[in-house]
C-alpha positions as CSV (number, residue, x, y, z in Angstrom):
1,X,43.0,11.0,29.3
2,X,46.7,10.4,29.8
3,X,49.0,13.2,31.0
4,X,52.8,12.7,31.3
5,X,55.6,14.3,33.0
6,X,59.2,13.4,32.4
7,X,62.4,13.5,34.4
8,X,65.8,12.7,32.8
9,X,65.3,9.5,30.8
10,X,66.8,7.3,28.2
11,X,66.8,3.5,28.0
12,X,68.9,0.6,26.8
13,X,68.2,-2.6,25.0
14,X,70.6,-3.2,22.1
15,X,68.0,-4.2,19.5
16,X,65.6,-1.4,20.6
17,X,67.5,1.6,21.8
18,X,70.9,1.6,20.0
19,X,72.9,2.3,23.1
20,X,70.9,4.8,25.2
21,X,70.4,4.2,28.9
22,X,67.1,4.6,30.9
23,X,67.7,6.6,34.0
24,X,64.0,7.0,34.8
25,X,60.8,8.8,33.8
26,X,57.3,9.4,35.1
27,X,53.8,9.1,33.8
28,X,50.3,9.6,35.0
29,X,46.9,8.3,34.0
30,X,43.5,9.7,34.9
31,X,41.1,6.8,35.8
32,X,37.3,6.8,36.0
33,X,36.6,5.0,39.1
34,X,36.3,5.8,42.8
35,X,39.1,3.3,43.6
36,X,41.9,4.6,41.3
37,X,43.6,1.8,39.4
38,X,45.5,1.7,36.2
39,X,44.7,-1.4,34.0
40,X,47.7,-3.4,33.0
41,X,47.0,-2.6,29.3
42,X,46.8,1.1,29.9
43,X,49.9,1.0,32.1
44,X,51.9,-0.9,29.5
45,X,50.8,1.5,26.8
46,X,51.7,4.6,28.9
47,X,55.1,3.2,29.8
48,X,55.9,2.3,26.2
49,X,54.7,5.8,25.1
50,X,57.0,7.5,27.7
51,X,60.0,5.4,26.6
52,X,59.4,6.2,22.9
53,X,58.9,9.9,23.6
54,X,62.0,10.1,25.8
55,X,64.3,8.3,23.4
56,X,62.9,9.2,20.0
57,X,62.8,5.5,19.2
58,X,59.7,3.6,18.0
59,X,57.2,2.6,20.7
60,X,58.6,-0.6,22.3
61,X,56.7,-3.8,23.1
62,X,55.9,-3.5,26.9
63,X,53.7,-5.8,28.9
64,X,52.6,-5.5,32.5
65,X,51.3,-8.6,34.5
66,X,48.7,-6.8,36.6
67,X,46.7,-3.6,37.2
68,X,48.4,-1.0,39.3
69,X,46.3,0.0,42.3
70,X,46.4,3.8,42.9
71,X,48.0,3.8,46.3
72,X,51.3,5.7,46.9
73,X,54.1,3.1,47.1
74,X,52.4,0.4,45.2
75,X,54.6,-1.2,42.6
76,X,54.5,-3.6,39.7
77,X,57.1,-4.9,37.3
78,X,56.6,-4.6,33.5
79,X,58.8,-6.1,30.8
80,X,60.1,-4.6,27.5
81,X,60.7,-7.2,24.8
82,X,63.0,-6.3,21.9
83,X,62.6,-7.7,18.4
84,X,65.5,-10.1,19.0
85,X,63.7,-11.6,22.1
86,X,65.9,-10.0,24.7
87,X,64.0,-8.4,27.6
88,X,64.4,-5.5,30.0
89,X,62.6,-5.3,33.3
90,X,60.9,-2.0,34.2
91,X,59.8,-1.1,37.7
92,X,56.7,1.1,38.1
93,X,55.9,2.7,41.4
94,X,53.0,5.0,42.3
95,X,54.4,8.3,43.5
96,X,51.2,10.3,44.0
97,X,47.4,9.9,43.7
98,X,45.4,13.1,43.1
99,X,41.7,12.2,43.0
100,X,41.4,10.0,40.0
101,X,44.9,10.8,38.6
102,X,47.6,8.2,39.3
103,X,51.2,9.4,39.0
104,X,54.0,6.9,38.8
105,X,57.7,6.6,38.3
106,X,59.3,4.3,35.7
107,X,62.7,2.8,36.3
108,X,64.3,0.3,33.9
109,X,66.9,-2.2,34.8
110,X,70.5,-1.4,33.8
111,X,71.1,-4.6,32.0
112,X,68.8,-6.5,29.5
113,X,68.3,-10.3,29.7
114,X,69.4,-12.2,26.6
115,X,66.8,-13.9,24.4
116,X,65.9,-17.5,25.4
117,X,67.6,-20.0,23.2
């Protein structure tokens, strides 16, 4: 089960967001193990859902390189890739762990990287 909470948020990537700017948002995921951890696929999906929900844009293509261990302060860096190939880095940081529920903050970079030539 995924539950989400949002703070002020919008995001930017010219081909994806048409000029909006991501200030930050939060998400949370309930996990089913004794050592709470969010799989990289579930994390990428939750981040993408939060961005789409916040901006009213289609769900973007987000990938995360690793699972996020449910310990306060742990971080990972995900990447949003636009249809034109440009990318935007997204920092994800565990803000709270409540039993099997992992809460995290999402913060996107201010500037996208252009597509590789």
